[in-house]
C-alpha positions as CSV (number, residue, x, y, z in Angstrom):
1,M,-68.6,107.4,80.6
2,T,-65.2,109.0,79.9
3,G,-61.8,108.0,78.6
4,P,-60.6,106.6,75.2
5,A,-63.4,104.2,74.8
6,A,-66.0,107.0,75.2
7,L,-64.2,109.1,72.6
8,E,-64.2,106.1,70.3
9,R,-67.9,105.7,70.8
10,Q,-68.5,109.3,70.1
11,A,-66.5,109.2,67.0
12,S,-68.6,106.3,65.7
13,L,-71.7,108.6,65.9
14,D,-70.3,111.0,63.4
15,S,-69.6,109.1,60.2
16,P,-72.4,107.6,57.9
17,I,-72.7,103.8,58.0
18,H,-73.7,101.9,54.9
19,F,-74.4,98.2,54.3
20,S,-74.4,96.9,50.8
21,S,-77.4,94.9,49.6
22,H,-76.9,91.3,48.4
23,S,-79.6,89.1,46.9
24,Q,-78.0,85.9,48.2
25,P,-76.1,86.8,51.4
26,I,-73.6,84.2,52.8
27,V,-74.3,85.4,56.3
28,S,-77.2,87.2,58.0
29,I,-76.2,89.2,61.1
30,V,-78.9,89.6,63.7
31,V,-78.5,92.5,66.2
32,P,-81.2,92.7,68.9
33,T,-81.6,96.1,70.5
34,Y,-83.4,97.6,73.4
35,G,-82.3,101.2,73.9
36,E,-78.7,102.4,74.2
37,H,-78.9,103.4,70.5
38,D,-75.4,105.0,70.5
39,V,-74.0,101.7,71.7
40,T,-75.8,99.9,68.8
41,R,-74.5,102.5,66.3
42,M,-71.0,101.8,67.5
43,C,-71.5,98.1,67.0
44,L,-72.9,98.7,63.5
45,A,-70.0,100.9,62.5
46,S,-67.5,98.2,63.4
47,L,-69.7,95.6,61.6
48,A,-69.9,97.7,58.4
49,A,-66.1,97.9,58.4
50,D,-65.6,94.2,58.9
51,T,-68.2,93.1,56.3
52,E,-67.1,95.3,53.5
53,G,-66.9,93.1,50.4
54,L,-68.7,90.2,52.1
55,A,-72.1,89.1,50.9
56,S,-74.0,89.7,54.0
57,E,-77.2,91.2,55.4
58,V,-77.7,93.0,58.8
59,I,-81.0,92.6,60.6
60,V,-81.6,95.0,63.5
61,I,-84.6,94.0,65.7
62,D,-85.8,96.7,68.1
63,D,-87.6,95.1,71.0
64,A,-90.3,97.8,71.4
65,F,-88.1,100.3,73.2
66,A,-90.0,103.5,74.1
67,E,-87.7,105.6,71.7
68,P,-87.6,103.5,68.5
69,F,-84.3,102.8,66.8
70,D,-84.2,105.2,63.9
71,A,-81.6,104.2,61.3
72,D,-82.3,107.2,59.1
73,S,-81.7,109.8,61.8
74,M,-78.4,108.1,62.7
75,S,-77.2,108.0,59.0
76,I,-77.4,104.2,58.7
77,T,-78.4,102.7,55.4
78,G,-78.7,99.3,53.9
79,L,-79.8,97.3,57.0
80,K,-83.1,95.5,57.6
81,L,-85.0,96.9,60.6
82,I,-87.7,95.1,62.5
83,R,-89.6,96.7,65.4
84,N,-91.6,94.5,67.8
85,E,-95.0,95.8,68.6
86,T,-94.6,94.5,72.2
87,N,-91.5,93.6,74.2
88,L,-90.6,90.0,73.3
89,G,-87.3,89.7,75.2
90,F,-84.0,88.6,73.8
91,L,-84.9,85.0,73.0
92,R,-88.1,85.6,71.0
93,S,-86.5,88.6,69.3
94,C,-83.7,86.4,68.0
95,N,-86.1,83.7,66.8
96,R,-88.2,86.3,65.0
97,A,-85.2,87.9,63.3
98,V,-83.7,84.7,62.2
99,A,-87.0,83.7,60.7
100,V,-86.6,86.4,58.1
101,A,-82.9,85.8,57.5
102,S,-81.8,84.5,54.1
103,G,-78.0,83.8,54.6
104,D,-76.5,80.3,54.7
105,F,-75.2,81.3,58.1
106,V,-76.6,83.4,60.9
107,L,-74.5,85.4,63.3
108,L,-76.2,86.4,66.5
109,L,-74.4,89.6,67.7
110,N,-75.2,91.7,70.8
111,N,-75.6,95.3,70.2
112,D,-73.1,96.1,73.0
113,T,-70.2,94.8,71.0
114,V,-67.4,96.0,68.8
115,V,-66.3,93.7,66.0
116,H,-62.5,93.5,65.4
117,S,-61.1,93.3,61.9
118,G,-61.4,89.9,60.3
119,A,-63.8,88.5,63.0
120,I,-66.6,87.6,60.6
121,T,-64.5,85.9,58.0
122,S,-62.7,84.0,60.7
123,L,-66.0,82.7,62.0
124,L,-67.1,81.7,58.5
125,A,-63.8,80.0,57.7
126,T,-64.1,77.7,60.7
127,F,-67.0,75.9,59.1
128,E,-64.8,75.2,56.0
129,Q,-61.6,74.3,57.9
130,F,-63.0,71.8,60.3
131,E,-65.4,68.9,59.8
132,N,-68.9,68.7,61.0
133,V,-69.1,72.2,62.5
134,G,-72.6,73.5,63.3
135,A,-71.9,76.6,65.4
136,V,-68.8,78.8,66.0
137,C,-68.3,81.3,68.8
138,A,-65.9,84.2,69.0
139,Q,-63.2,85.2,71.5
140,L,-64.9,87.9,73.7
141,R,-62.9,90.6,75.4
142,F,-63.6,93.2,78.0
143,E,-63.2,96.9,77.2
144,D,-59.8,96.9,78.8
145,G,-58.6,94.1,76.5
146,S,-58.6,91.3,79.0
147,L,-60.4,88.1,78.2
148,Q,-64.1,87.7,78.9
149,E,-64.8,84.3,77.3
150,A,-62.9,81.7,75.2
151,G,-65.9,79.4,74.9
152,G,-67.8,78.1,77.9
153,I,-67.6,75.1,80.4
154,V,-70.8,73.7,81.7
155,W,-70.6,71.8,85.0
156,R,-72.7,68.9,86.3
157,D,-75.1,71.2,88.1
158,G,-75.7,73.2,85.0
159,S,-73.6,76.2,86.2
160,A,-71.2,77.6,83.7
161,W,-67.8,79.2,83.4
162,N,-66.7,81.7,80.8
163,W,-63.3,80.0,80.2
164,G,-60.4,82.4,80.7
165,R,-62.4,85.2,82.2
166,G,-60.2,88.1,83.3
167,E,-57.0,86.5,81.9
168,D,-54.6,87.4,79.1
169,P,-56.2,86.6,75.7
170,T,-52.8,85.7,74.2
171,D,-52.2,82.9,76.8
172,P,-51.7,79.6,74.8
173,R,-54.8,78.1,76.6
174,F,-57.0,80.5,74.7
175,C,-55.4,80.7,71.3
176,Y,-56.4,77.6,69.4
177,P,-59.8,76.6,68.0
178,R,-61.4,73.8,70.0
179,D,-64.7,72.2,70.7
180,V,-66.6,73.9,73.6
181,D,-69.7,73.2,75.7
182,Y,-71.2,76.4,74.5
183,G,-70.5,79.9,73.1
184,S,-72.2,83.0,74.2
185,A,-74.9,84.4,71.9
186,A,-73.2,87.7,72.3
187,A,-71.3,86.5,69.1
188,L,-72.4,83.0,67.9
189,M,-72.6,82.0,64.3
190,V,-74.7,78.9,63.2
191,R,-75.7,77.2,60.0
192,R,-79.2,78.6,59.3
193,S,-80.4,75.1,58.2
194,L,-79.3,73.7,61.5
195,W,-81.0,76.5,63.4
196,Q,-84.2,75.6,61.5
197,D,-83.8,71.9,62.2
198,I,-83.4,72.5,65.9
199,G,-86.2,75.1,66.0
200,G,-84.1,78.1,67.2
201,F,-83.9,79.0,70.8
202,D,-86.1,76.9,73.1
203,E,-88.9,79.1,74.5
204,R,-88.8,77.5,77.9
205,F,-85.9,79.8,78.5
206,V,-87.9,83.0,77.8
207,P,-87.1,85.8,78.1
208,A,-83.3,85.3,78.2
209,Y,-80.3,83.4,79.6
210,Y,-79.3,79.8,79.0
211,E,-81.0,79.8,75.6
212,D,-77.6,79.9,73.9
213,T,-76.1,77.2,76.2
214,D,-79.2,75.0,75.5
215,F,-78.9,75.7,71.8
216,C,-75.2,74.6,71.7
217,F,-76.2,71.3,73.6
218,A,-78.9,70.8,70.9
219,V,-76.3,71.3,68.2
220,R,-74.3,68.4,69.6
221,R,-77.4,66.3,70.0
222,A,-77.9,66.9,66.3
223,G,-74.5,65.4,65.6
224,Q,-72.7,68.7,65.0
225,R,-69.8,70.5,66.7
226,V,-69.6,73.8,68.6
227,V,-66.2,75.4,68.0
228,Y,-64.5,78.3,69.6
229,Q,-62.5,80.5,67.1
230,P,-59.8,82.7,68.8
231,Q,-59.1,84.6,65.6
232,A,-62.6,86.1,65.7
233,V,-62.1,88.8,68.3
234,I,-65.0,90.8,69.6
235,T,-65.1,93.4,72.4
236,H,-68.2,92.9,74.6
237,F,-69.3,95.7,76.9
238,E,-70.8,93.3,79.4
239,G,-73.6,94.6,81.5
240,V,-74.6,97.5,79.1
241,S,-77.8,95.6,78.1
242,H,-78.9,93.8,81.2
243,G,-76.5,94.8,84.0
244,T,-74.6,92.3,86.1
245,D,-76.8,91.7,89.2
246,T,-78.3,88.2,89.1
247,G,-80.6,89.0,92.0
248,A,-82.8,91.5,90.2
249,G,-84.1,92.5,86.8
250,M,-83.5,90.6,83.6
251,K,-80.3,89.0,85.1
252,A,-82.4,87.2,87.6
253,Y,-83.5,84.8,84.8
254,Q,-79.8,83.6,84.7
255,V,-80.5,81.8,88.0
256,T,-83.9,80.4,87.3
257,N,-83.1,79.2,83.8
258,Q,-80.1,77.3,85.1
259,A,-82.4,75.0,87.0
260,R,-84.5,74.5,83.8
261,F,-81.4,73.8,81.8
262,A,-80.0,71.3,84.3
263,E,-83.2,69.4,84.4
264,K,-83.5,69.3,80.6
265,W,-79.9,68.0,80.1
266,S,-79.5,66.0,83.3
267,G,-78.5,62.9,81.3
268,V,-75.7,64.7,79.5
269,L,-74.6,66.6,82.5
270,A,-74.1,63.4,84.5
271,G,-70.9,62.9,82.5
272,H,-69.5,66.4,83.5
273,R,-67.3,67.2,86.5
274,A,-68.6,69.1,89.5
275,N,-68.2,72.8,89.5
276,G,-64.6,74.0,89.3
277,V,-63.1,70.5,89.2
278,E,-60.1,70.1,86.8
279,P,-61.1,72.9,84.3
280,M,-58.0,72.2,82.2
281,L,-59.5,68.8,81.4
282,E,-63.1,69.9,81.2
283,R,-62.2,72.6,78.6
284,D,-61.4,69.8,76.1
285,R,-63.9,67.3,77.5
286,N,-64.7,65.6,74.2
287,A,-61.1,64.8,73.2
288,I,-60.4,61.2,72.3
289,A,-56.9,61.5,73.8
290,R,-54.8,64.4,75.0
291,V,-51.5,64.4,73.2
292,L,-48.4,66.4,74.0
293,W,-45.7,66.8,71.3
294,V,-42.2,67.9,72.4
295,E,-39.8,69.0,69.6
296,A,-36.5,70.7,69.6
297,C,-37.7,73.8,67.7
298,L,-40.9,75.4,66.5
299,L,-42.1,73.7,63.3
300,T,-41.1,75.5,60.1
301,P,-42.8,73.4,57.3
302,D,-41.7,75.8,54.6
303,Q,-38.0,75.2,55.5
304,D,-37.5,71.5,56.3
305,S,-39.3,68.2,55.6
306,G,-39.1,67.1,59.2
307,S,-41.4,70.0,60.2
308,L,-43.7,69.3,57.2
309,R,-44.1,65.6,58.3
310,T,-44.8,66.6,61.9
311,I,-47.4,69.3,61.2
312,R,-49.2,66.8,59.0
313,L,-49.1,64.2,61.7
314,L,-50.5,66.7,64.2
315,R,-53.2,67.8,61.8
316,I,-54.3,64.1,61.5
317,L,-54.4,63.7,65.3
318,V,-56.6,66.8,65.5
319,R,-58.9,65.4,62.8
320,M,-59.1,62.1,64.7
321,G,-60.5,64.0,67.7
322,C,-57.3,64.3,69.8
323,K,-56.5,67.4,71.8
324,V,-53.0,68.3,70.7
325,T,-50.5,70.4,72.5
326,F,-47.1,71.3,71.0
327,V,-44.0,72.7,72.7
328,A,-40.6,73.5,71.4
329,D,-37.7,72.8,73.8
330,N,-36.5,76.3,73.2
331,L,-40.0,77.6,73.8
332,D,-40.0,79.6,70.5
333,G,-43.3,81.1,69.6
334,A,-42.2,83.1,66.6
335,E,-44.7,84.2,63.9
336,P,-46.0,83.2,61.5
337,Y,-45.2,79.6,62.6
338,R,-46.9,79.7,65.9
339,S,-50.2,81.0,64.4
340,Q,-49.9,78.4,61.6
341,L,-49.9,75.7,64.2
342,S,-52.5,77.1,66.5
343,S,-54.9,77.8,63.6
344,E,-55.0,74.1,63.0
345,G,-56.5,73.5,66.4
346,I,-53.2,72.9,68.2
347,E,-52.3,74.5,71.6
348,V,-48.8,76.0,71.3
349,I,-46.9,76.5,74.5
350,H,-44.2,79.2,74.2
351,A,-42.3,81.9,76.2
352,P,-42.9,84.1,78.1
353,H,-45.8,81.9,79.5
354,F,-43.3,79.3,80.7
355,S,-39.6,79.6,81.4
356,N,-38.7,76.1,80.3
357,V,-40.3,72.8,79.3
358,E,-39.6,71.1,82.6
359,A,-41.7,73.8,84.4
360,F,-44.5,73.1,81.9
361,L,-44.3,69.4,82.4
362,R,-44.4,69.7,86.2
363,R,-47.5,71.9,86.1
364,H,-49.4,70.2,83.3
365,G,-47.7,67.0,82.4
366,S,-50.2,64.9,84.4
367,E,-53.0,66.0,82.0
368,F,-51.8,64.1,79.0
369,D,-52.6,60.6,77.8
370,V,-49.7,60.4,75.3
371,V,-46.5,62.4,75.2
372,T,-44.3,62.3,72.1
373,L,-40.6,63.2,72.6
374,C,-38.8,64.0,69.4
375,R,-35.1,63.4,68.9
376,H,-32.8,61.7,71.4
377,Y,-31.2,64.9,72.7
378,I,-34.6,66.3,73.6
379,A,-36.1,63.0,74.8
380,I,-33.2,62.2,77.2
381,Q,-33.8,65.5,79.0
382,H,-37.5,65.0,79.8
383,I,-38.4,61.3,79.9
384,D,-37.5,60.9,83.6
385,T,-39.6,64.0,84.6
386,L,-42.5,62.6,82.5
387,R,-42.4,59.2,84.2
388,E,-42.3,61.0,87.6
389,V,-45.3,63.4,87.0
390,N,-47.4,61.1,84.9
391,P,-46.7,57.4,85.2
392,R,-49.9,56.4,83.3
393,A,-48.9,58.4,80.1
394,K,-47.9,56.5,77.0
395,I,-44.5,57.9,75.9
396,W,-43.7,57.8,72.2
397,F,-40.2,58.4,71.0
398,D,-40.1,59.9,67.5
399,T,-36.6,59.5,66.4
400,I,-37.2,61.7,63.2
401,D,-34.3,59.5,61.9
402,L,-31.8,57.3,63.8
403,H,-29.2,59.9,64.6
404,Y,-26.5,57.4,65.5
405,L,-26.9,55.6,62.2
406,R,-26.6,58.9,60.3
407,L,-23.5,59.9,62.2
408,R,-21.9,56.5,61.8
409,R,-22.3,56.9,58.1
410,Q,-20.8,60.3,58.2
411,F,-17.8,58.9,60.1
412,E,-17.3,56.5,57.3
413,L,-16.8,59.5,55.0
414,D,-14.9,62.0,57.1
415,G,-13.1,59.7,59.6
416,K,-13.1,62.4,62.3
417,K,-12.8,61.4,65.9
418,S,-15.4,64.1,66.8
419,T,-17.9,62.5,64.5
420,R,-17.3,59.1,66.0
421,N,-17.8,60.5,69.5
422,Q,-21.0,62.2,68.4
423,S,-22.3,58.9,66.9
424,E,-21.6,56.9,70.0
425,L,-23.2,59.5,72.3
426,A,-26.3,59.5,70.0
427,Y,-26.3,55.7,70.1
428,R,-26.3,55.6,73.9
429,E,-29.0,58.2,74.3
430,E,-31.2,56.7,71.6
431,M,-31.0,53.3,73.2
432,A,-31.7,54.7,76.6
433,V,-34.8,56.4,75.4
434,I,-36.0,53.5,73.4
435,K,-35.7,51.3,76.4
436,Q,-38.0,53.6,78.4
437,A,-40.5,54.5,75.7
438,D,-43.7,52.7,75.1
439,I,-43.4,53.1,71.4
440,T,-40.5,54.1,69.2
441,V,-41.5,55.8,66.0
442,V,-39.3,55.5,62.9
443,V,-39.9,56.4,59.2
444,S,-38.9,53.3,57.3
445,E,-38.7,49.5,57.5
446,V,-34.9,49.9,57.1
447,E,-34.9,51.5,60.6
448,V,-37.2,48.8,61.9
449,D,-34.7,46.3,60.8
450,E,-31.8,48.3,62.4
451,L,-33.6,48.4,65.7
452,L,-34.6,44.8,65.5
453,R,-30.8,44.1,65.7
454,E,-29.9,46.8,68.3
455,A,-33.1,46.8,70.5
456,P,-35.0,43.6,69.8
457,T,-37.5,44.1,72.7
458,A,-38.5,47.5,71.6
459,K,-42.0,48.2,70.2
460,V,-41.4,50.0,66.9
461,M,-44.0,51.8,64.7
462,V,-43.5,53.2,61.2
463,V,-45.0,56.6,60.7
464,S,-43.3,58.0,57.6
465,N,-43.5,61.2,55.5
466,I,-47.0,62.2,54.4
467,H,-47.8,63.5,50.9
468,E,-50.9,64.2,48.9
469,V,-50.2,62.7,45.5
470,S,-51.0,64.9,42.4
471,Q,-53.7,63.4,40.3
472,T,-53.3,65.7,37.3
473,E,-51.5,64.6,34.2
474,I,-47.8,65.5,34.3
475,K,-46.2,66.5,31.0
476,R,-42.5,66.8,30.0
477,V,-43.1,69.6,27.5
478,D,-41.9,73.2,28.3
479,R,-39.8,72.0,31.3
480,R,-36.2,73.1,31.9
481,G,-33.7,72.7,34.6
482,V,-32.6,70.5,37.6
483,M,-33.5,71.2,41.2
484,F,-32.1,70.3,44.6
485,V,-34.0,71.0,47.8
486,G,-32.7,70.7,51.3
487,G,-32.5,72.7,54.5
488,F,-28.9,73.6,55.2
489,Q,-29.2,73.4,59.0
490,H,-28.9,69.7,58.2
491,P,-25.2,68.8,57.4
492,P,-25.9,66.0,54.9
493,N,-27.4,68.6,52.6
494,I,-24.4,70.8,52.7
495,D,-22.2,67.8,51.9
496,A,-24.6,66.8,49.0
497,V,-24.3,70.2,47.3
498,E,-20.5,70.3,47.7
499,Y,-20.3,66.7,46.2
500,Y,-22.6,67.7,43.4
501,A,-20.8,70.9,42.6
502,E,-17.4,69.5,42.6
503,Q,-17.9,66.0,41.2
504,I,-21.3,65.5,39.4
505,W,-22.1,68.9,38.0
506,P,-19.0,69.3,35.8
507,V,-19.7,65.9,34.1
508,F,-23.4,66.7,33.7
509,R,-22.7,70.1,32.3
510,K,-20.6,68.6,29.5
511,L,-23.4,66.1,28.7
512,C,-26.2,68.7,28.9
513,P,-24.9,72.2,28.3
514,D,-27.0,75.2,29.2
515,V,-29.2,73.3,31.7
516,P,-29.4,75.2,34.9
517,T,-29.3,73.6,38.4
518,Y,-31.3,75.4,41.1
519,I,-30.0,74.9,44.7
520,I,-33.0,75.6,47.0
521,G,-33.0,75.5,50.8
522,S,-33.3,77.6,54.0
523,R,-30.3,78.8,56.0
524,M,-27.8,78.5,53.2
525,P,-24.3,79.3,54.5
526,D,-22.4,82.1,52.8
527,R,-19.5,79.8,52.2
528,L,-21.7,77.3,50.3
529,R,-23.5,80.0,48.3
530,Q,-20.2,81.4,47.2
531,M,-18.8,78.0,46.2
532,G,-22.0,77.3,44.2
533,V,-21.8,80.6,42.4
534,E,-18.2,79.9,41.5
535,H,-19.2,76.5,40.0
536,G,-22.1,78.0,38.0
537,L,-25.0,76.8,40.1
538,E,-28.2,78.8,40.7
539,M,-28.0,79.3,44.4
540,L,-31.5,80.4,45.3
541,G,-31.5,79.8,49.0
542,F,-34.9,79.8,50.7
543,V,-37.9,79.8,48.4
544,E,-41.4,80.2,50.0
545,D,-43.3,78.3,47.5
546,L,-41.6,75.4,45.7
547,T,-44.6,74.5,43.5
548,P,-43.4,76.5,40.4
549,Y,-40.1,74.7,40.5
550,Y,-41.7,71.2,40.8
551,D,-44.0,72.2,37.9
552,T,-41.4,73.5,35.6
553,C,-38.1,71.6,36.2
554,V,-37.2,68.4,34.5
555,L,-35.5,66.6,37.4
556,S,-35.0,66.6,41.1
557,I,-31.6,65.3,42.4
558,A,-30.6,63.9,45.7
559,P,-26.9,63.3,45.7
560,I,-26.9,62.5,49.5
561,R,-23.7,60.6,50.7
562,Y,-24.8,59.9,54.2
563,G,-27.9,60.1,56.3
564,A,-30.8,58.1,57.7
565,G,-34.5,57.9,57.5
566,V,-36.7,58.8,54.6
567,K,-35.8,61.9,52.6
568,G,-38.7,64.3,52.3
569,K,-37.2,66.0,49.3
570,V,-37.5,62.7,47.4
571,N,-41.1,62.1,48.4
572,Q,-42.1,65.6,47.7
573,A,-40.7,65.5,44.2
574,L,-42.3,62.2,43.4
575,S,-45.7,63.5,44.7
576,F,-45.5,66.2,42.0
577,G,-44.6,63.6,39.3
578,L,-41.1,64.9,39.0
579,P,-38.5,62.2,38.3
580,V,-35.7,61.8,40.8
581,V,-32.1,60.8,40.4
582,G,-30.5,59.9,43.8
583,T,-27.9,57.9,45.7
584,P,-28.8,54.6,47.5
585,V,-28.6,56.5,50.8
586,A,-31.0,59.2,49.6
587,L,-33.5,56.7,48.3
588,E,-33.4,53.9,51.0
589,G,-36.5,52.9,52.9
590,M,-39.0,53.9,50.3
591,G,-39.4,50.7,48.3
592,L,-38.2,52.3,45.2
593,I,-36.9,50.2,42.2
594,N,-34.2,51.5,40.0
595,R,-35.2,52.5,36.5
596,E,-38.9,51.8,37.4
597,H,-39.6,54.5,40.1
598,V,-36.4,56.5,40.1
599,L,-32.8,56.3,38.9
600,I,-30.3,55.2,41.6
601,E,-26.6,55.8,41.1
602,S,-23.7,56.1,43.6
603,E,-20.7,57.3,41.6
604,P,-20.3,60.8,40.2
605,E,-20.0,59.8,36.5
606,S,-22.8,57.4,36.5
607,F,-25.0,59.8,38.5
608,A,-24.4,62.5,35.9
609,A,-25.1,60.1,33.1
610,A,-28.4,59.0,34.6
611,M,-29.4,62.7,34.9
612,A,-28.6,63.3,31.2
613,E,-30.5,60.1,30.2
614,A,-33.6,61.1,32.1
615,Y,-33.3,64.7,30.9
616,S,-33.2,63.8,27.2
617,D,-35.3,60.6,27.0
618,D,-39.0,61.6,27.0
619,S,-40.3,58.1,27.2
620,L,-38.1,57.3,30.3
621,W,-39.0,60.6,31.9
622,C,-42.8,59.9,31.5
623,R,-42.4,56.4,32.9
624,L,-40.5,57.6,35.9
625,S,-43.0,60.5,36.4
626,R,-46.0,58.1,36.4
627,D,-44.5,55.2,38.3
628,G,-42.7,57.4,40.8
629,R,-46.0,59.0,41.9
630,L,-47.6,55.5,42.1
631,S,-44.9,54.3,44.4
632,L,-46.1,56.7,47.1
633,E,-49.6,55.0,47.3
634,G,-49.8,52.6,50.3
635,R,-46.7,54.1,51.9
636,F,-46.7,57.9,52.2
637,T,-50.3,59.0,52.1
638,P,-52.4,60.6,54.9
639,K,-54.5,57.5,55.2
640,V,-51.4,55.3,55.9
641,A,-50.3,57.7,58.6
642,Q,-53.8,57.9,60.1
643,D,-54.1,54.1,60.2
644,A,-50.7,53.8,62.0
645,L,-51.7,56.5,64.6
646,K,-55.2,55.0,65.1
647,S,-53.6,51.6,65.8
648,A,-51.2,53.2,68.4
649,L,-54.2,55.0,70.0
650,A,-56.5,52.0,69.9
651,E,-57.1,52.0,73.6
652,F,-58.7,55.4,73.5
653,F,-61.3,54.6,70.8
């Protein structure tokens, strides 16, 4: 063997390899071997690098090869070495090695593999991130970097596909964690207790092949999930151990054991499709419903509350058992936001894999049970195509907020003809989409009432903002300052800061000298930043983590003069127990009571006075902090959102 890979293998023979000893390992890594000792050493070198600092143990089991595996002669220390007296084959060797393992998890790892950085911790993290996981498989790649397996599909006759074989491993189809029929034992991690409950590999598949597929089916029979984790990347030099010819040698068992497997699991396999039929559906066979979510842009939950709401909705859908696909109309796939979504178990469609959303819909739109179109100017482009390619799909129109209502309110302030024209265009498009959609999603009862007047026959569902409410005691002591949060790609937030700086802040500064106001938000225009600085405001712009400000400021303000929907900035502050002073527009649709949950004022002088009162009155502050948090219960929690989504998806349960 020649070339870069050969040089890498040779290099791995040169440096000593050491595995640290741990009395209570988290994971036991079992590496069966039969000759090819230089290949095994290369595997162990990569494994040592990836497990540094991880409580682990490595068990190498030599299956009675004529020339024994000698760790000392290869400068390898710290592993457990088992040598079979007679050749047991892969299956029995694995069972024997796992029997002496002591980790909470066991990773079965072929000796003809190279472990990429972070693979082991990614496999382990999957058990914590997702519910009810019994086994996790890695993304296997060929030596040339192409995809070997992204989990497996098993067909009705017991035959199997390595999903994605030979394709680009960065294709969106292969880049999200998902439930799979099986994962190859070339790199398969399992809870050791579950392994023991099942009884390990079934010996009817001795000496090898289909034992891992059978085991994964047994995992599901035990009520656990088998999940593919694309962040765990492992190169597998397929064929080094047993070759590739299924007509002779060890690989011949791949054919005979398929028949045994098909007989054993015939009842389950009856619900699978015939070989090669609709693999895009079979890859996510166990999904309750297949949901496509079409937004204007990639979600940026650290920059705007709309993205935060949506990612939490998608997370709930995944947890409910839906297969979720997300696509931005601009096909943006920028990091880190793409990986943030895909790591949640969401398929993210992005360029260059598709040139536009219509092309994606025409190729894959028929695969979805539910399609959510967000914002009228996105929905109006795609709803007709969707009805054409998939008449059976349920179409949800997520307004985010009623844009025409927000623009009409803006027109009342600025009186511009352009604003009026925008509002009427938004009205026509929103009404057109609402008429065609199966469900229109809004964020408050205020918008329900609005649509009851404007579109009385529409089916409208409330799915509002989602927040985890802090359960810790909130104290006033040692707090200082006032904060405003809002993404400045949203015009009402620019107007709010200008309004505050020019009309509220001068009054408040006289009432409470030396109290800073922090203006926080992404995409702050230079013009706004300069104006704020000139008025003495702390213009912070984008802040990655808002928690320190929620934990140390005295007040959150929302001096919004126009808008629609529910304001995430208000919900978020209340969830932290931070009292809010806001305008009626900023606080509408949340069921908030003035002077019980928040302080509501509409004029600059009274707004500043309310700020000063809450800032200086400890008893009022504590009451608003406590009752403001309580106001979120029953309206803005994950359970409320999940109940609404489950009701909308009732036909799929």
